[in-house]
gemmi code that builds the backbone of each chain (N, CA, C; Angstrom):
import gemmi

chains = {
    "A": [
        ("GLU", (0.837, -1.143, 0.025), (0.043, 0.041, -0.031), (0.817, 1.169, 0.017)),
        ("ASP", (0.605, 2.203, -0.834), (1.427, 3.416, -0.935), (1.095, 4.380, 0.425)),
        ("GLN", (2.223, 4.769, 0.808), (1.998, 5.744, 2.091), (3.010, 6.799, 2.135)),
        ("VAL", (2.552, 7.901, 2.783), (3.374, 9.031, 2.762), (3.160, 9.632, 4.257)),
        ("THR", (4.361, 9.793, 4.900), (4.476, 10.297, 6.264), (5.341, 11.498, 6.260)),
        ("GLN", (4.743, 12.529, 7.217), (5.593, 13.898, 7.217), (6.035, 14.015, 8.666)),
        ("SER", (7.102, 14.722, 8.670), (7.614, 15.058, 10.061), (8.325, 16.359, 10.000)),
        ("PRO", (8.375, 17.254, 11.071), (7.573, 17.068, 12.204), (6.041, 17.247, 11.860)),
        ("GLU", (5.240, 16.968, 12.780), (3.727, 17.200, 12.674), (3.557, 18.758, 12.855)),
        ("ALA", (4.259, 19.421, 13.765), (4.175, 20.910, 13.889), (5.658, 21.474, 14.055)),
        ("LEU", (5.862, 22.578, 13.597), (7.207, 23.366, 13.646), (6.965, 24.766, 14.040)),
        ("ARG", (7.665, 25.135, 14.899), (7.635, 26.652, 15.324), (9.041, 27.181, 15.085)),
        ("LEU", (9.179, 28.266, 14.253), (10.489, 28.769, 13.987), (10.438, 30.479, 14.260)),
        ("GLN", (11.635, 30.755, 14.619), (11.790, 32.252, 14.669), (12.012, 32.826, 13.361)),
        ("GLU", (11.686, 33.959, 12.951), (11.866, 34.555, 11.701), (13.433, 34.520, 11.391)),
        ("GLY", (13.665, 34.003, 10.271), (15.094, 34.119, 9.842), (15.785, 32.677, 10.101)),
        ("GLU", (15.149, 31.856, 10.921), (15.625, 30.568, 11.531), (15.379, 29.510, 10.345)),
        ("SER", (16.331, 29.116, 9.686), (16.149, 28.092, 8.639), (15.870, 26.707, 9.152)),
        ("SER", (15.251, 25.910, 8.261), (15.066, 24.515, 8.853), (14.414, 23.668, 7.674)),
        ("SER", (14.123, 22.361, 7.937), (13.727, 21.430, 6.921), (12.576, 20.566, 7.314)),
        ("LEU", (11.623, 20.428, 6.340), (10.490, 19.551, 6.537), (10.700, 18.226, 5.753)),
        ("ASN", (10.268, 17.032, 6.478), (10.647, 15.784, 5.753), (9.323, 15.185, 5.282)),
        ("CYS", (9.443, 14.447, 4.246), (8.382, 13.594, 3.584), (8.959, 12.334, 3.305)),
        ("SER", (8.519, 11.230, 4.038), (8.949, 9.821, 3.625), (7.877, 9.277, 2.844)),
        ("TYR", (8.212, 8.337, 1.778), (7.140, 7.691, 1.062), (7.474, 6.323, 0.801)),
        ("THR", (6.495, 5.503, 0.730), (6.628, 4.278, 0.090), (5.692, 4.178, -1.074)),
        ("VAL", (6.008, 3.722, -2.155), (5.123, 3.801, -3.349), (5.348, 2.684, -4.355)),
        ("SER", (4.441, 2.071, -4.942), (4.500, 0.986, -5.859), (5.514, 1.436, -7.053)),
        ("GLY", (5.106, 2.651, -7.584), (5.869, 3.046, -8.798), (5.755, 4.553, -8.708)),
        ("LEU", (6.798, 5.304, -8.492), (6.608, 6.859, -8.287), (6.572, 7.536, -9.645)),
        ("ARG", (5.516, 8.146, -9.948), (5.402, 9.008, -11.237), (5.886, 10.452, -10.839)),
        ("GLY", (5.532, 10.821, -9.615), (5.997, 12.155, -9.208), (5.747, 12.473, -7.757)),
        ("LEU", (6.493, 13.354, -7.131), (6.289, 13.855, -5.815), (5.921, 15.241, -5.844)),
        ("PHE", (4.993, 15.595, -5.119), (4.429, 16.999, -5.131), (4.442, 17.674, -3.806)),
        ("TRP", (4.722, 18.959, -3.664), (4.781, 19.736, -2.554), (3.605, 20.889, -2.572)),
        ("TYR", (2.723, 21.019, -1.677), (1.774, 21.967, -1.587), (1.779, 22.798, -0.455)),
        ("ARG", (1.316, 24.012, -0.506), (1.008, 24.903, 0.788), (-0.422, 24.930, 1.097)),
        ("GLN", (-0.785, 24.959, 2.270), (-2.215, 25.134, 2.519), (-2.482, 26.047, 3.633)),
        ("ASP", (-3.152, 27.197, 3.401), (-3.505, 28.214, 4.514), (-4.811, 27.697, 5.067)),
        ("PRO", (-5.088, 28.102, 6.278), (-6.404, 27.631, 7.051), (-7.551, 27.957, 6.278)),
        ("GLY", (-8.504, 27.055, 6.057), (-9.733, 27.232, 5.369), (-9.690, 27.300, 3.849)),
        ("LYS", (-8.440, 27.126, 3.342), (-8.411, 27.336, 1.920), (-7.838, 25.964, 1.226)),
        ("GLY", (-7.980, 25.788, -0.093), (-7.455, 24.770, -0.815), (-5.943, 24.725, -0.967)),
        ("PRO", (-5.284, 23.571, -1.079), (-3.900, 23.468, -1.193), (-3.315, 24.236, -2.489)),
        ("GLU", (-2.158, 24.929, -2.456), (-1.688, 25.778, -3.533), (-0.353, 24.928, -3.880)),
        ("PHE", (-0.283, 24.635, -5.168), (0.840, 23.778, -5.658), (2.078, 24.457, -5.659)),
        ("LEU", (3.253, 24.037, -5.102), (4.561, 24.523, -5.072), (5.504, 23.885, -6.008)),
        ("PHE", (5.810, 22.562, -5.837), (6.701, 21.865, -6.618), (6.356, 20.556, -7.058)),
        ("THR", (6.948, 20.074, -8.264), (6.886, 18.509, -8.634), (8.283, 18.201, -8.747)),
        ("LEU", (8.531, 17.020, -8.243), (9.945, 16.308, -8.382), (9.630, 14.936, -9.041)),
        ("TYR", (10.471, 14.535, -9.839), (10.157, 13.303, -10.668), (11.234, 12.174, -10.384)),
        ("SER", (12.442, 12.675, -10.099), (13.545, 11.587, -9.900), (14.591, 11.855, -8.937)),
        ("ALA", (15.161, 10.893, -8.226), (16.177, 11.135, -7.158), (17.235, 11.987, -7.701)),
        ("GLY", (17.503, 12.986, -6.732), (18.572, 13.936, -7.181), (18.122, 15.189, -7.684)),
        ("GLU", (16.780, 15.353, -7.928), (16.270, 16.542, -8.528), (16.063, 17.440, -7.428)),
        ("GLU", (16.187, 18.825, -7.719), (15.959, 19.941, -6.805), (15.100, 20.960, -7.492)),
        ("LYS", (14.259, 21.676, -6.811), (13.430, 22.705, -7.282), (13.466, 23.886, -6.305)),
        ("GLU", (13.549, 25.105, -6.786), (13.555, 26.316, -5.805), (12.473, 27.306, -6.292)),
        ("LYS", (12.012, 27.974, -4.993), (11.090, 29.077, -5.311), (11.088, 29.995, -4.107)),
        ("GLU", (11.845, 31.063, -4.326), (11.906, 32.142, -3.337), (12.787, 31.520, -2.176)),
        ("ARG", (12.196, 31.376, -0.869), (12.946, 30.802, 0.199), (12.811, 29.343, 0.364)),
        ("LEU", (12.096, 28.650, -0.541), (11.880, 27.270, -0.471), (12.614, 26.504, -1.579)),
        ("LYS", (13.102, 25.321, -1.052), (13.981, 24.491, -1.892), (13.413, 22.903, -1.652)),
        ("ALA", (13.032, 22.237, -2.516), (12.607, 20.853, -2.470), (13.618, 20.007, -3.177)),
        ("THR", (13.819, 18.776, -2.439), (14.889, 17.815, -2.914), (14.275, 16.406, -2.762)),
        ("LEU", (14.759, 15.539, -3.665), (14.147, 14.181, -3.628), (15.195, 13.165, -3.573)),
        ("THR", (15.019, 12.116, -2.868), (15.789, 10.899, -2.881), (14.902, 9.674, -3.095)),
        ("LYS", (15.434, 8.505, -3.073), (14.563, 7.467, -3.476), (13.451, 6.980, -2.498)),
        ("LYS", (13.688, 7.580, -1.175), (12.778, 7.315, -0.118), (12.155, 8.457, 0.471)),
        ("GLU", (12.667, 9.643, 0.331), (12.026, 10.782, 1.022), (12.505, 12.091, 0.128)),
        ("SER", (11.746, 13.152, 0.614), (12.029, 14.482, 0.118), (11.849, 15.424, 1.252)),
        ("PHE", (12.748, 16.599, 0.965), (12.876, 17.573, 2.060), (12.447, 18.888, 1.475)),
        ("LEU", (11.729, 19.601, 2.123), (11.441, 20.979, 1.897), (12.296, 21.849, 2.846)),
        ("HIS", (13.286, 22.550, 2.211), (14.160, 23.411, 3.156), (13.569, 24.834, 2.974)),
        ("ILE", (13.416, 25.385, 4.267), (13.021, 26.813, 4.291), (14.152, 27.662, 4.738)),
        ("THR", (14.626, 28.598, 3.880), (15.760, 29.438, 4.251), (15.176, 30.867, 4.710)),
        ("ALA", (15.634, 31.273, 5.745), (15.288, 32.559, 6.361), (13.836, 32.860, 6.259)),
        ("PRO", (12.997, 31.963, 6.998), (11.501, 32.127, 6.756), (11.032, 33.375, 7.285)),
        ("LYS", (9.915, 33.813, 6.788), (9.253, 35.025, 7.176), (7.802, 34.794, 7.718)),
        ("PRO", (7.255, 35.494, 8.519), (5.865, 35.157, 9.135), (4.857, 34.609, 8.051)),
        ("GLU", (4.894, 35.220, 6.919), (4.022, 34.807, 5.794), (4.112, 33.386, 5.250)),
        ("ASP", (5.159, 32.727, 5.728), (5.550, 31.474, 5.153), (4.717, 30.402, 6.242)),
        ("SER", (4.068, 30.957, 7.197), (3.260, 30.109, 8.114), (2.183, 29.494, 7.381)),
        ("ALA", (2.087, 28.088, 7.420), (1.089, 27.389, 6.749), (1.168, 26.014, 7.008)),
        ("THR", (0.364, 25.101, 6.489), (0.636, 23.689, 6.556), (1.073, 23.331, 5.148)),
        ("TYR", (2.248, 22.517, 5.235), (2.805, 22.085, 3.995), (2.497, 20.515, 3.753)),
        ("LEU", (1.933, 20.276, 2.616), (1.522, 19.040, 2.291), (2.456, 18.258, 1.282)),
        ("CYS", (2.695, 16.992, 1.350), (3.614, 16.302, 0.404), (2.627, 15.199, -0.082)),
        ("ALA", (2.785, 14.876, -1.484), (1.872, 13.848, -2.118), (2.725, 13.229, -3.136)),
        ("VAL", (2.537, 11.953, -3.273), (3.015, 11.088, -4.333), (1.822, 10.673, -5.311)),
        ("GLN", (2.388, 10.524, -6.635), (1.371, 9.882, -7.542), (2.062, 8.557, -8.082)),
        ("ASN", (1.180, 7.669, -7.991), (1.573, 6.289, -8.379), (1.192, 6.006, -9.881)),
        ("TYR", (1.608, 4.829, -10.380), (1.309, 4.472, -11.711), (-0.123, 4.331, -12.011)),
        ("GLY", (-0.929, 4.156, -11.012), (-2.433, 4.244, -11.186), (-2.903, 5.763, -11.406)),
        ("GLN", (-1.833, 6.682, -11.270), (-2.106, 8.073, -11.467), (-2.985, 8.732, -10.445)),
        ("ASN", (-3.256, 7.995, -9.285), (-3.683, 8.689, -8.039), (-2.736, 9.410, -7.138)),
        ("PHE", (-3.246, 10.292, -6.416), (-2.288, 11.035, -5.488), (-2.566, 10.523, -4.217)),
        ("VAL", (-1.382, 10.245, -3.497), (-1.578, 9.898, -1.968), (-0.898, 10.905, -1.168)),
        ("PHE", (-1.712, 11.412, -0.229), (-1.255, 12.727, 0.535), (-0.750, 12.311, 1.934)),
        ("GLY", (0.301, 13.009, 2.395), (0.731, 12.861, 3.728), (-0.141, 13.821, 4.675)),
        ("PRO", (-0.030, 13.799, 5.990), (-0.932, 14.487, 6.865), (-0.514, 15.906, 6.952)),
        ("GLY", (0.697, 16.465, 6.504), (1.071, 17.704, 6.521), (1.981, 18.091, 7.845)),
        ("THR", (2.757, 19.119, 7.585), (3.473, 19.707, 8.573), (3.037, 21.172, 8.738)),
        ("ARG", (2.611, 21.366, 9.968), (2.093, 22.766, 10.284), (3.183, 23.802, 10.716)),
        ("LEU", (3.589, 24.725, 10.018), (4.626, 25.549, 10.161), (4.198, 26.853, 10.652)),
        ("SER", (4.712, 27.399, 11.829), (4.531, 28.733, 12.326), (5.865, 29.368, 12.407)),
        ("VAL", (5.886, 30.638, 11.910), (6.999, 31.389, 11.824), (6.646, 32.705, 12.561)),
        ("LEU", (7.471, 32.829, 13.726), (7.198, 33.871, 14.652), (8.077, 35.199, 14.235)),
        ("PRO", (7.496, 36.284, 14.490), (8.250, 37.560, 14.088), (9.146, 37.871, 15.242)),
    ],
    "B": [
        ("ASP", (-10.044, 34.027, -16.041), (-8.942, 33.355, -15.281), (-9.307, 31.835, -15.263)),
        ("GLY", (-8.391, 30.894, -15.548), (-8.559, 29.510, -15.360), (-8.447, 29.112, -14.032)),
        ("GLY", (-9.371, 28.142, -13.684), (-9.253, 27.664, -12.236), (-10.322, 26.593, -11.998)),
        ("ILE", (-10.371, 26.303, -10.690), (-11.458, 25.375, -10.190), (-12.287, 26.131, -9.252)),
        ("THR", (-13.546, 25.936, -9.304), (-14.614, 26.754, -8.557), (-15.428, 25.807, -7.778)),
        ("GLN", (-15.442, 25.727, -6.455), (-16.177, 25.061, -5.571), (-17.345, 25.772, -4.989)),
        ("SER", (-18.613, 25.354, -5.009), (-19.589, 25.999, -4.296), (-20.517, 24.979, -3.595)),
        ("PRO", (-21.110, 25.403, -2.578), (-20.983, 26.658, -1.779), (-19.624, 26.594, -0.834)),
        ("LYS", (-19.239, 27.609, -0.396), (-17.938, 27.671, 0.571), (-18.426, 27.015, 1.851)),
        ("TYR", (-19.579, 27.294, 2.329), (-20.025, 26.721, 3.507), (-21.399, 25.984, 3.421)),
        ("LEU", (-21.692, 24.805, 3.902), (-22.984, 24.124, 3.732), (-23.304, 23.476, 5.080)),
        ("PHE", (-24.634, 23.674, 5.340), (-25.137, 22.942, 6.466), (-26.220, 21.980, 6.110)),
        ("ARG", (-26.168, 20.862, 6.777), (-27.191, 19.744, 6.416), (-27.742, 19.249, 7.597)),
        ("LYS", (-28.982, 18.995, 7.518), (-29.667, 18.187, 8.603), (-29.496, 16.666, 8.464)),
        ("GLU", (-29.437, 16.020, 9.519), (-29.276, 14.515, 9.465), (-30.427, 13.951, 8.546)),
        ("GLY", (-29.939, 13.130, 7.750), (-30.960, 12.420, 6.947), (-31.250, 12.924, 5.633)),
        ("GLN", (-30.547, 14.102, 5.281), (-30.593, 14.861, 4.103), (-29.454, 14.521, 3.143)),
        ("ASN", (-29.687, 14.516, 1.817), (-28.605, 14.417, 0.805), (-28.296, 15.917, 0.415)),
        ("VAL", (-26.989, 16.046, 0.294), (-26.571, 17.400, -0.247), (-25.584, 17.092, -1.491)),
        ("THR", (-25.507, 18.265, -2.257), (-24.645, 18.134, -3.502), (-23.618, 19.324, -3.480)),
        ("LEU", (-22.413, 18.908, -3.641), (-21.327, 19.919, -3.651), (-21.036, 20.136, -5.131)),
        ("SER", (-20.957, 21.399, -5.347), (-20.442, 21.675, -6.836), (-18.945, 21.812, -7.179)),
        ("CYS", (-18.546, 21.301, -8.329), (-17.148, 21.555, -8.711), (-17.030, 21.757, -10.150)),
        ("GLU", (-16.637, 22.936, -10.579), (-16.488, 23.265, -11.901), (-14.992, 23.716, -12.218)),
        ("GLN", (-14.466, 23.301, -13.396), (-13.145, 23.683, -13.829), (-13.112, 24.126, -15.289)),
        ("ASN", (-12.328, 25.009, -15.603), (-12.153, 25.548, -16.980), (-10.734, 25.571, -17.426)),
        ("LEU", (-10.028, 24.416, -16.811), (-8.685, 24.243, -17.198), (-8.429, 23.243, -18.315)),
        ("ASN", (-9.539, 22.770, -18.731), (-9.555, 21.610, -19.812), (-8.801, 20.391, -19.436)),
        ("HIS", (-8.883, 20.021, -17.983), (-8.232, 18.903, -17.473), (-9.249, 17.716, -17.686)),
        ("ASP", (-8.691, 16.672, -17.975), (-9.511, 15.313, -18.201), (-9.787, 14.824, -16.680)),
        ("ALA", (-8.865, 14.787, -15.749), (-8.962, 14.068, -14.495), (-9.535, 15.079, -13.521)),
        ("MET", (-10.492, 14.517, -12.679), (-11.029, 15.423, -11.595), (-11.026, 14.416, -10.452)),
        ("TYR", (-11.030, 15.007, -9.193), (-10.857, 14.264, -7.840), (-11.850, 14.862, -6.784)),
        ("TRP", (-12.242, 14.160, -5.925), (-12.889, 14.609, -4.700), (-12.100, 14.071, -3.419)),
        ("TYR", (-11.782, 14.828, -2.544), (-10.986, 14.591, -1.432), (-11.800, 15.112, -0.204)),
        ("ARG", (-11.418, 14.275, 0.794), (-11.965, 14.714, 2.147), (-10.933, 15.017, 3.190)),
        ("GLN", (-10.906, 16.157, 3.926), (-9.941, 16.396, 4.825), (-10.479, 16.755, 6.144)),
        ("ASP", (-9.909, 15.923, 7.208), (-10.307, 15.961, 8.530), (-9.200, 16.551, 9.325)),
        ("PRO", (-9.334, 17.186, 10.427), (-8.063, 17.762, 11.171), (-7.270, 16.644, 11.573)),
        ("GLY", (-5.939, 16.917, 11.366), (-4.826, 16.143, 11.668), (-4.603, 14.884, 10.694)),
        ("GLN", (-5.575, 14.911, 9.703), (-5.267, 13.663, 8.741), (-5.096, 14.208, 7.314)),
        ("GLY", (-4.412, 13.430, 6.573), (-4.074, 13.893, 5.293), (-5.446, 13.805, 4.349)),
        ("LEU", (-5.355, 14.257, 3.111), (-6.428, 14.306, 2.210), (-6.758, 12.777, 1.885)),
        ("ARG", (-8.076, 12.427, 1.950), (-8.489, 11.064, 1.610), (-9.483, 11.053, 0.294)),
        ("LEU", (-8.935, 10.152, -0.595), (-9.663, 10.198, -1.942), (-11.077, 9.641, -1.808)),
        ("ILE", (-12.079, 10.298, -2.291), (-13.530, 9.755, -2.274), (-13.761, 9.093, -3.643)),
        ("TYR", (-13.686, 9.895, -4.709), (-13.930, 9.427, -6.053), (-12.886, 10.151, -7.020)),
        ("TYR", (-12.777, 9.624, -8.191), (-11.995, 10.283, -9.225), (-12.398, 9.822, -10.416)),
        ("SER", (-12.310, 10.668, -11.527), (-12.797, 10.542, -12.804), (-11.607, 10.943, -13.840)),
        ("GLN", (-11.363, 10.033, -14.875), (-10.273, 10.587, -15.827), (-10.875, 10.732, -17.132)),
        ("ILE", (-12.288, 10.532, -17.289), (-12.845, 10.724, -18.516), (-14.410, 10.976, -18.360)),
        ("VAL", (-15.082, 11.665, -19.172), (-16.335, 11.917, -19.039), (-17.144, 10.713, -19.119)),
        ("ASN", (-18.140, 10.474, -18.246), (-19.103, 9.265, -18.096), (-18.338, 8.103, -17.359)),
        ("ASP", (-17.357, 8.330, -16.844), (-16.555, 7.242, -16.125), (-15.966, 7.861, -14.812)),
        ("PHE", (-16.053, 7.057, -13.726), (-15.550, 7.478, -12.461), (-15.225, 6.186, -11.607)),
        ("GLN", (-14.353, 6.356, -10.719), (-13.908, 5.074, -9.923), (-13.960, 5.554, -8.392)),
        ("LYS", (-14.250, 4.594, -7.585), (-14.221, 4.763, -6.117), (-12.831, 5.009, -5.551)),
        ("GLY", (-12.685, 5.869, -4.776), (-11.377, 6.004, -3.962), (-11.385, 5.235, -2.639)),
        ("ASP", (-10.584, 5.716, -1.636), (-10.472, 4.873, -0.545), (-11.738, 4.989, 0.479)),
        ("ILE", (-12.452, 6.025, 0.351), (-13.767, 6.197, 1.322), (-14.974, 6.554, 0.661)),
        ("ALA", (-15.290, 5.845, -0.540), (-16.546, 6.157, -1.228), (-17.833, 5.866, -0.547)),
        ("GLU", (-17.841, 5.143, 0.487), (-19.275, 4.688, 1.000), (-19.855, 5.928, 1.489)),
        ("GLY", (-21.201, 6.059, 1.172), (-21.978, 7.145, 1.525), (-21.799, 8.413, 0.499)),
        ("TYR", (-21.107, 8.257, -0.585), (-20.875, 9.311, -1.426), (-21.320, 8.789, -2.862)),
        ("SER", (-21.785, 9.728, -3.659), (-21.905, 9.469, -5.078), (-21.460, 10.697, -6.067)),
        ("VAL", (-21.070, 10.294, -7.182), (-20.681, 11.502, -8.177), (-21.290, 11.250, -9.521)),
        ("SER", (-21.080, 12.155, -10.296), (-21.464, 12.002, -11.774), (-20.532, 12.868, -12.611)),
        ("ARG", (-20.252, 12.478, -13.787), (-19.248, 13.083, -14.692), (-19.861, 13.176, -16.047)),
        ("GLU", (-20.773, 14.116, -16.263), (-21.612, 14.190, -17.490), (-20.964, 15.242, -18.489)),
        ("LYS", (-20.216, 16.209, -17.963), (-19.468, 17.104, -18.748), (-17.971, 17.154, -18.339)),
        ("LYS", (-17.090, 17.367, -19.110), (-15.737, 17.386, -18.807), (-15.399, 18.457, -17.705)),
        ("GLU", (-16.106, 19.619, -17.660), (-15.915, 20.611, -16.827), (-16.497, 20.539, -15.442)),
        ("SER", (-17.481, 19.467, -15.182), (-18.089, 19.351, -13.889), (-17.992, 18.024, -13.301)),
        ("PHE", (-17.943, 18.135, -11.915), (-17.805, 16.690, -11.258), (-18.468, 16.928, -9.855)),
        ("PRO", (-19.792, 17.077, -9.798), (-20.454, 17.186, -8.594), (-20.438, 16.074, -7.618)),
        ("LEU", (-20.267, 16.307, -6.431), (-20.288, 15.151, -5.366), (-21.638, 15.260, -4.445)),
        ("THR", (-22.357, 14.181, -4.336), (-23.331, 14.134, -3.491), (-23.058, 13.295, -2.207)),
        ("VAL", (-23.372, 14.039, -1.138), (-23.268, 13.337, 0.212), (-24.401, 12.850, 0.678)),
        ("THR", (-24.519, 11.557, 0.718), (-26.053, 10.938, 1.086), (-25.996, 10.745, 2.504)),
        ("SER", (-27.471, 10.456, 2.890), (-27.751, 10.193, 4.365), (-27.030, 8.906, 4.822)),
        ("ALA", (-26.435, 8.101, 3.938), (-25.812, 6.859, 4.388), (-24.350, 7.197, 4.898)),
        ("GLN", (-23.913, 8.362, 4.546), (-22.548, 8.817, 5.291), (-22.760, 9.192, 6.711)),
        ("LYS", (-22.060, 8.420, 7.582), (-22.392, 8.473, 8.964), (-21.658, 9.705, 9.515)),
        ("ASN", (-20.642, 10.194, 9.047), (-19.867, 11.324, 9.676), (-19.460, 12.187, 8.676)),
        ("PRO", (-20.504, 12.952, 8.091), (-20.159, 13.800, 6.883), (-19.396, 15.120, 7.177)),
        ("THR", (-19.563, 15.583, 8.374), (-18.785, 16.926, 8.712), (-17.360, 16.915, 8.304)),
        ("ALA", (-17.003, 17.648, 7.478), (-15.520, 17.800, 6.924), (-15.388, 18.871, 6.128)),
        ("PHE", (-14.055, 18.946, 5.581), (-13.734, 19.981, 4.549), (-13.559, 19.224, 3.247)),
        ("TYR", (-14.287, 19.432, 2.253), (-14.175, 18.885, 0.898), (-13.523, 19.553, -0.135)),
        ("LEU", (-12.542, 18.822, -0.842), (-11.752, 19.432, -1.813), (-12.042, 18.898, -3.146)),
        ("CYS", (-11.990, 19.557, -4.124), (-12.102, 19.154, -5.483), (-10.728, 19.606, -6.167)),
        ("ALA", (-10.084, 18.602, -6.973), (-9.109, 18.909, -7.639), (-9.140, 18.471, -9.219)),
        ("SER", (-8.264, 18.850, -10.029), (-8.202, 18.458, -11.398), (-6.802, 18.418, -11.845)),
        ("SER", (-6.554, 17.633, -12.830), (-5.178, 17.468, -13.506), (-5.279, 16.967, -14.822)),
        ("ILE", (-4.164, 17.175, -15.569), (-4.058, 16.539, -16.904), (-3.831, 15.083, -16.549)),
        ("VAL", (-4.300, 14.171, -17.312), (-3.997, 12.796, -17.170), (-2.471, 12.444, -17.289)),
        ("GLY", (-1.739, 11.824, -16.422), (-0.394, 11.766, -16.745), (0.364, 12.293, -15.388)),
        ("THR", (1.637, 12.450, -15.586), (2.486, 12.904, -14.357), (2.446, 14.402, -14.251)),
        ("THR", (1.378, 14.931, -13.761), (1.398, 16.324, -13.587), (0.679, 16.710, -12.219)),
        ("GLU", (0.882, 17.771, -11.825), (0.340, 18.243, -10.518), (-1.257, 18.289, -10.589)),
        ("ALA", (-1.822, 18.322, -9.513), (-3.389, 18.472, -9.391), (-3.595, 19.881, -8.785)),
        ("PHE", (-4.561, 20.491, -9.360), (-4.774, 21.941, -8.811), (-6.183, 21.710, -8.118)),
        ("PHE", (-6.247, 22.613, -6.960), (-7.386, 22.535, -6.120), (-8.299, 23.736, -6.135)),
        ("GLY", (-9.676, 23.369, -5.903), (-10.509, 24.368, -5.481), (-10.335, 24.902, -4.139)),
        ("GLN", (-11.065, 25.770, -3.706), (-11.038, 26.592, -2.320), (-11.728, 25.866, -1.301)),
        ("GLY", (-12.472, 24.671, -1.678), (-13.086, 23.856, -0.703), (-14.357, 24.173, -0.222)),
        ("THR", (-15.283, 23.132, 0.274), (-16.495, 23.370, 0.851), (-16.487, 22.849, 2.198)),
        ("ARG", (-16.826, 23.514, 3.184), (-16.870, 22.950, 4.556), (-18.383, 22.669, 4.904)),
        ("LEU", (-18.623, 21.335, 5.053), (-19.829, 20.770, 5.220), (-20.063, 20.488, 6.724)),
        ("THR", (-21.148, 20.909, 7.415), (-21.434, 20.706, 8.692), (-22.726, 20.110, 9.006)),
        ("VAL", (-22.895, 18.943, 9.591), (-24.276, 18.392, 9.852), (-24.827, 19.031, 11.216)),
        ("VAL", (-25.942, 19.534, 11.165), (-26.499, 20.146, 12.271), (-27.762, 19.314, 12.706)),
    ],
}
model = gemmi.Model(1)
for chain_id, residues in chains.items():
    chain = gemmi.Chain(chain_id)
    for i, (resn, *xyz) in enumerate(residues, 1):
        res = gemmi.Residue()
        res.name, res.seqid = resn, gemmi.SeqId(i, " ")
        for name, pos in zip(("N", "CA", "C"), xyz):
            atom = gemmi.Atom()
            atom.name, atom.element = name, gemmi.Element(name[0])
            atom.pos, atom.b_iso = gemmi.Position(*pos), 0.0
            res.add_atom(atom)
        chain.add_residue(res)
    model.add_chain(chain)
structure = gemmi.Structure()
structure.add_model(model)
structure.setup_entities()
């Protein structure tokens, strides 16, 4: 069974304090790994797609990396507006998406 | 603007009633999905459709029904058979293949 776990469940950072979120996955066949940002009461907003081990993507203060078993979302010098829940998902060869429970990030000024 | 529109944003249902959640997209995507999100849990797949007039059950389809009569529309009916329907419901769409899914803004359903 395809599974995605994320850690930590919640993370509190001071503004400017860099850190990483982890996404570990088991999937029968990986077509892609996706990161989303979700604000309270809103739908998830797409951030990145990663397709193969070793691949990296960057957007502003965020950088996503992928290995054969996990992905990291690195946040460099975060700001309060980066506070959100970050979701990781994998797509299998059945073309369905399997989501992790998310990491709730709070960045304090 | 292209995107996915879910309506209503908030919905209240009395026990024993069926309610229908609307999802419309103008992205020309073939695949559409319905997810349920509960606090502290990941998104769970209810139903998905990759082509008009065809859909498949996801992991938690019991108590729900869908239709896909048009490419743009994928309504979800929450029936009285769903024992715990209070949740945040998300609709998504994607191009069939290895691409990201795009989400609507969600409908929060509350049973009163």
